[in-house]
C-alpha positions as CSV (number, residue, x, y, z in Angstrom):
1,X,-70.4,7.1,-68.6
2,X,-67.1,8.0,-70.4
3,X,-68.3,11.5,-70.9
4,X,-69.1,11.9,-67.2
5,X,-65.7,10.5,-66.3
6,X,-64.0,13.0,-68.7
7,X,-66.0,15.9,-67.2
8,X,-65.0,14.8,-63.7
9,X,-61.4,14.5,-64.7
10,X,-61.5,17.9,-66.3
11,X,-63.1,19.4,-63.2
12,X,-60.5,17.9,-60.9
13,X,-57.7,19.1,-63.1
14,X,-59.2,22.6,-63.1
15,X,-59.6,22.7,-59.3
16,X,-56.1,21.3,-58.8
17,X,-54.8,24.0,-61.2
18,X,-56.5,26.8,-59.2
19,X,-55.1,25.4,-55.9
20,X,-51.6,25.1,-57.3
21,X,-51.8,28.6,-58.7
22,X,-53.0,30.1,-55.4
23,X,-50.3,28.2,-53.4
24,X,-47.6,29.7,-55.7
25,X,-48.4,33.1,-54.1
26,X,-47.9,31.9,-50.5
27,X,-44.1,32.6,-50.7
28,X,-42.0,33.6,-47.7
29,X,-44.7,35.4,-45.6
30,X,-46.2,32.0,-44.7
31,X,-45.1,32.8,-41.2
32,X,-47.1,36.0,-41.2
33,X,-50.1,33.7,-41.9
34,X,-49.3,31.3,-39.1
35,X,-48.1,33.6,-36.3
36,X,-51.2,35.7,-35.4
37,X,-53.4,32.7,-34.4
38,X,-50.4,31.0,-32.8
39,X,-49.6,34.2,-30.8
40,X,-53.1,34.8,-29.6
41,X,-53.5,31.0,-28.9
42,X,-50.3,30.9,-26.9
43,X,-51.4,33.9,-24.8
44,X,-54.7,32.2,-24.0
45,X,-53.0,28.9,-23.1
46,X,-50.4,30.6,-20.8
47,X,-53.1,32.7,-19.2
48,X,-55.2,29.6,-18.5
49,X,-58.4,31.1,-19.9
50,X,-59.0,28.4,-22.5
51,X,-58.1,24.7,-23.0
52,X,-56.1,23.4,-25.9
53,X,-59.1,21.5,-27.3
54,X,-61.3,24.6,-27.4
55,X,-58.6,26.6,-29.1
56,X,-57.9,24.2,-31.9
57,X,-61.2,24.9,-33.9
58,X,-60.8,28.6,-33.4
59,X,-57.1,28.3,-34.6
60,X,-58.2,26.6,-37.8
61,X,-60.8,29.3,-38.5
62,X,-58.2,32.1,-37.9
63,X,-55.7,30.4,-40.1
64,X,-58.1,30.2,-43.0
65,X,-59.1,33.8,-42.6
66,X,-55.5,35.1,-42.6
67,X,-54.5,32.8,-45.5
68,X,-57.1,34.4,-47.8
69,X,-56.3,37.8,-46.2
70,X,-52.7,37.5,-47.3
71,X,-53.1,35.6,-50.6
72,X,-55.5,38.0,-52.3
73,X,-53.1,40.9,-51.3
74,X,-50.1,39.0,-52.6
75,X,-51.7,38.3,-56.0
76,X,-52.8,41.9,-56.4
77,X,-49.4,43.2,-55.4
78,X,-47.6,40.8,-57.8
79,X,-49.9,41.9,-60.7
80,X,-49.2,45.6,-60.3
81,X,-45.6,45.2,-59.2
82,X,-44.4,42.8,-61.8
83,X,-41.8,45.1,-63.3
84,X,-40.3,45.9,-59.9
85,X,-40.3,42.2,-59.0
86,X,-38.3,41.4,-62.2
87,X,-35.4,43.3,-60.5
88,X,-35.9,42.8,-56.7
89,X,-37.8,39.4,-56.6
90,X,-37.4,37.5,-59.8
91,X,-38.3,34.2,-58.1
92,X,-42.0,35.3,-57.6
93,X,-44.6,33.5,-59.7
94,X,-45.2,36.1,-62.4
95,X,-41.6,37.2,-63.1
96,X,-40.5,33.6,-63.1
97,X,-43.2,32.8,-65.7
98,X,-44.8,30.2,-63.4
99,X,-48.1,32.2,-63.6
100,X,-49.2,34.5,-66.4
101,X,-50.7,37.9,-65.8
102,X,-54.0,36.7,-67.2
103,X,-53.9,33.7,-64.9
104,X,-53.1,35.8,-61.9
105,X,-56.1,38.1,-62.5
106,X,-58.3,34.9,-62.6
107,X,-56.8,33.7,-59.3
108,X,-57.3,37.2,-57.8
109,X,-61.0,37.2,-58.5
110,X,-61.4,33.7,-57.1
111,X,-59.5,34.4,-53.9
112,X,-61.4,37.7,-53.3
113,X,-64.7,35.9,-53.8
114,X,-63.8,33.0,-51.4
115,X,-62.4,35.5,-48.9
116,X,-65.6,37.5,-48.8
117,X,-67.9,34.4,-48.6
118,X,-65.7,32.8,-45.9
119,X,-65.6,36.0,-43.8
120,X,-69.4,36.3,-44.1
121,X,-69.8,32.7,-42.9
122,X,-67.7,33.3,-39.7
123,X,-69.5,36.7,-39.0
124,X,-66.6,39.1,-39.8
125,X,-67.5,40.5,-43.2
126,X,-66.8,44.2,-42.4
127,X,-63.1,43.8,-41.6
128,X,-62.8,41.6,-44.8
129,X,-64.3,44.4,-46.9
130,X,-62.0,46.9,-45.3
131,X,-59.0,44.9,-46.3
132,X,-60.2,44.2,-49.9
133,X,-60.8,47.9,-50.3
134,X,-57.3,48.8,-48.9
135,X,-55.7,46.1,-51.2
136,X,-57.4,47.8,-54.2
137,X,-56.2,51.3,-53.1
138,X,-52.6,50.2,-52.4
139,X,-52.1,48.2,-55.6
140,X,-54.4,49.8,-58.2
141,X,-54.1,53.5,-57.4
142,X,-51.1,55.9,-56.9
143,X,-51.6,56.3,-53.1
144,X,-49.3,53.4,-52.4
145,X,-46.5,54.9,-54.5
146,X,-45.1,57.0,-51.6
147,X,-43.9,55.9,-48.2
148,X,-46.4,58.1,-46.4
149,X,-49.3,56.9,-48.6
150,X,-48.4,53.2,-48.2
151,X,-47.7,53.2,-44.5
152,X,-50.6,55.6,-43.8
153,X,-53.2,53.2,-45.2
154,X,-51.8,50.0,-43.7
155,X,-53.1,50.5,-40.0
156,X,-56.7,49.8,-40.9
157,X,-55.6,46.7,-42.8
158,X,-53.5,45.4,-39.9
159,X,-56.5,46.1,-37.6
160,X,-58.8,44.1,-40.0
161,X,-56.5,41.1,-39.5
162,X,-55.8,41.2,-35.8
163,X,-59.3,42.1,-34.5
164,X,-60.8,39.1,-36.4
165,X,-58.1,36.7,-35.1
166,X,-58.6,38.0,-31.6
167,X,-62.4,37.6,-31.8
168,X,-62.1,34.0,-33.2
169,X,-59.5,32.9,-30.7
170,X,-61.5,34.4,-27.8
171,X,-65.0,33.3,-28.9
172,X,-66.1,36.9,-29.0
173,X,-68.6,38.1,-31.5
174,X,-68.3,41.9,-30.9
175,X,-64.8,43.3,-30.2
176,X,-66.2,46.7,-29.3
177,X,-67.5,45.2,-26.0
178,X,-63.8,45.3,-25.0
179,X,-62.6,48.9,-25.5
180,X,-59.2,48.3,-24.0
181,X,-58.5,45.5,-26.5
182,X,-59.8,47.7,-29.4
183,X,-57.4,50.5,-28.3
184,X,-54.5,48.2,-28.0
185,X,-55.1,46.7,-31.5
186,X,-55.6,50.1,-33.1
187,X,-52.4,51.5,-31.4
188,X,-50.3,48.5,-32.4
189,X,-51.6,48.5,-35.9
190,X,-50.4,52.1,-36.3
191,X,-47.0,51.6,-34.8
192,X,-46.5,48.3,-36.7
193,X,-47.3,50.0,-40.0
194,X,-44.8,52.8,-39.1
195,X,-42.1,50.1,-38.4
196,X,-42.7,48.5,-41.8
197,X,-41.2,51.6,-43.5
198,X,-38.0,49.6,-43.3
199,X,-39.1,47.6,-46.3
200,X,-38.4,50.7,-48.5
201,X,-34.7,50.0,-48.0
202,X,-35.1,46.5,-49.4
203,X,-36.9,47.5,-52.6
204,X,-35.1,50.6,-53.8
205,X,-34.3,49.5,-57.4
206,X,-37.7,47.9,-58.0
207,X,-39.5,50.9,-56.6
208,X,-37.5,53.2,-58.9
209,X,-38.5,51.2,-62.0
210,X,-42.1,51.1,-60.8
211,X,-42.1,54.9,-60.5
212,X,-42.7,54.9,-56.8
213,X,-41.6,57.9,-54.7
214,X,-40.6,56.2,-51.5
215,X,-38.1,57.8,-49.1
216,X,-35.4,55.4,-50.3
217,X,-35.9,56.5,-53.9
218,X,-36.2,60.3,-53.4
219,X,-33.3,60.4,-50.9
220,X,-29.9,58.8,-51.0
221,X,-29.6,55.6,-48.9
222,X,-27.8,57.3,-46.0
223,X,-30.4,60.0,-45.6
224,X,-33.3,57.6,-45.9
225,X,-31.8,55.3,-43.2
226,X,-31.3,58.3,-40.9
227,X,-35.0,59.3,-41.4
228,X,-36.1,55.7,-40.8
229,X,-34.0,55.7,-37.5
230,X,-35.8,58.8,-36.4
231,X,-39.2,57.3,-37.2
232,X,-38.3,54.0,-35.3
233,X,-37.1,56.0,-32.3
234,X,-40.4,58.0,-32.2
235,X,-42.4,54.8,-32.5
236,X,-40.5,53.3,-29.6
237,X,-41.1,56.4,-27.6
238,X,-44.8,56.2,-28.3
239,X,-44.9,52.6,-27.2
240,X,-43.2,53.3,-23.9
241,X,-45.5,56.3,-23.2
242,X,-48.6,54.2,-24.0
243,X,-47.4,51.4,-21.8
244,X,-46.8,53.8,-19.0
245,X,-50.1,55.6,-19.2
246,X,-52.5,52.8,-20.1
247,X,-53.0,50.0,-17.6
248,X,-53.3,46.6,-19.4
249,X,-53.1,43.1,-18.1
250,X,-50.5,41.2,-20.3
251,X,-48.8,37.8,-20.1
252,X,-45.7,39.6,-18.8
253,X,-45.1,42.5,-16.5
254,X,-45.2,46.1,-17.7
255,X,-41.4,46.5,-17.2
256,X,-40.7,43.3,-19.2
257,X,-43.0,44.4,-22.0
258,X,-41.2,47.8,-22.2
259,X,-37.7,46.1,-22.0
260,X,-38.5,43.7,-24.9
261,X,-39.8,46.6,-27.0
262,X,-36.5,48.5,-26.3
263,X,-34.5,45.4,-27.4
264,X,-36.5,44.8,-30.6
265,X,-36.5,48.5,-31.7
266,X,-32.9,48.8,-30.6
267,X,-31.9,46.1,-33.0
268,X,-33.9,47.8,-35.8
269,X,-32.2,51.1,-35.2
270,X,-28.7,49.6,-35.0
271,X,-29.3,47.8,-38.3
272,X,-30.0,51.1,-40.0
273,X,-27.3,53.0,-38.1
274,X,-24.7,50.7,-39.6
275,X,-26.4,50.5,-43.1
276,X,-27.2,46.8,-42.7
277,X,-28.6,45.2,-45.9
278,X,-32.3,44.9,-45.2
279,X,-32.7,42.1,-47.8
280,X,-30.8,39.6,-45.8
281,X,-33.1,39.1,-42.7
282,X,-36.0,41.5,-43.2
283,X,-38.7,38.9,-43.6
284,X,-37.6,36.9,-40.5
285,X,-37.1,39.9,-38.3
286,X,-40.4,41.5,-39.5
287,X,-42.3,38.3,-38.7
288,X,-40.7,37.9,-35.3
289,X,-41.7,41.5,-34.4
290,X,-45.2,40.9,-35.6
291,X,-45.5,37.7,-33.5
292,X,-44.3,39.7,-30.5
293,X,-46.9,42.5,-31.0
294,X,-49.8,40.1,-31.2
295,X,-48.5,37.9,-28.4
296,X,-48.5,41.0,-26.1
297,X,-52.1,41.9,-26.8
298,X,-53.7,42.4,-23.3
299,X,-55.4,39.4,-21.7
300,X,-59.1,39.4,-20.9
301,X,-61.2,36.6,-19.6
302,X,-64.0,36.0,-22.1
303,X,-65.4,32.6,-21.0
């Protein structure tokens, strides 16, 4: 009996240790985990297409999917970027010595396995495999060492997140039955990935130590900011053209949608125009913009 109790205690300690280790990698992007299901759920509630009770179960499923979606990426990113994090983000688990490299690898294998099994159980294995593959490419190859490589490969990853959340929150098994939704998610995944190029201004010293060749490393800060301003302006222009040409039913009118985009991108451009320190509010502003993008996904009655 005592041996059984000891084994049980050891097992509980081991499970607790794994959970604690995984939670250590949640960090500041916890809002990025919460906001997609909340944004889609809010859209459904405001449009009157689904009751709160019906949304709750789907919200939990979405939340779990995105949690493992983000955590397995965070762990892989922290493993390969530890030297850069010692400079830019010393509070993260590995640089702060809360989690060892060996322990992080162990947690990575566990989270990837759980993520794949969970995605299979909810019927969305393919997007999961896309993201796992992209995580490996971004973190364990040299493709992610340049701004073009990193931001060029992010759109399918963003798509893999949003399409699953949309399907779960709308009780849809096949998103391709709704081509306008697919188009909107693909388009917004691309423009959102382009907008995240601002992160390069936040991580200059760490990227330089890591040997990355981002715009902010290869150019001086002022030239990099001017290039980012041009990219953001082009992205805003594409959004306005798309909104004008493609008829979509959203929670707000077309003019309001375009006006809010102008406001958000205008703030981004002004921040870089005046060399505002991206490290101060990047996470908050990035997550606010992400929430808005998902909240503005077109409405379609699916029940």
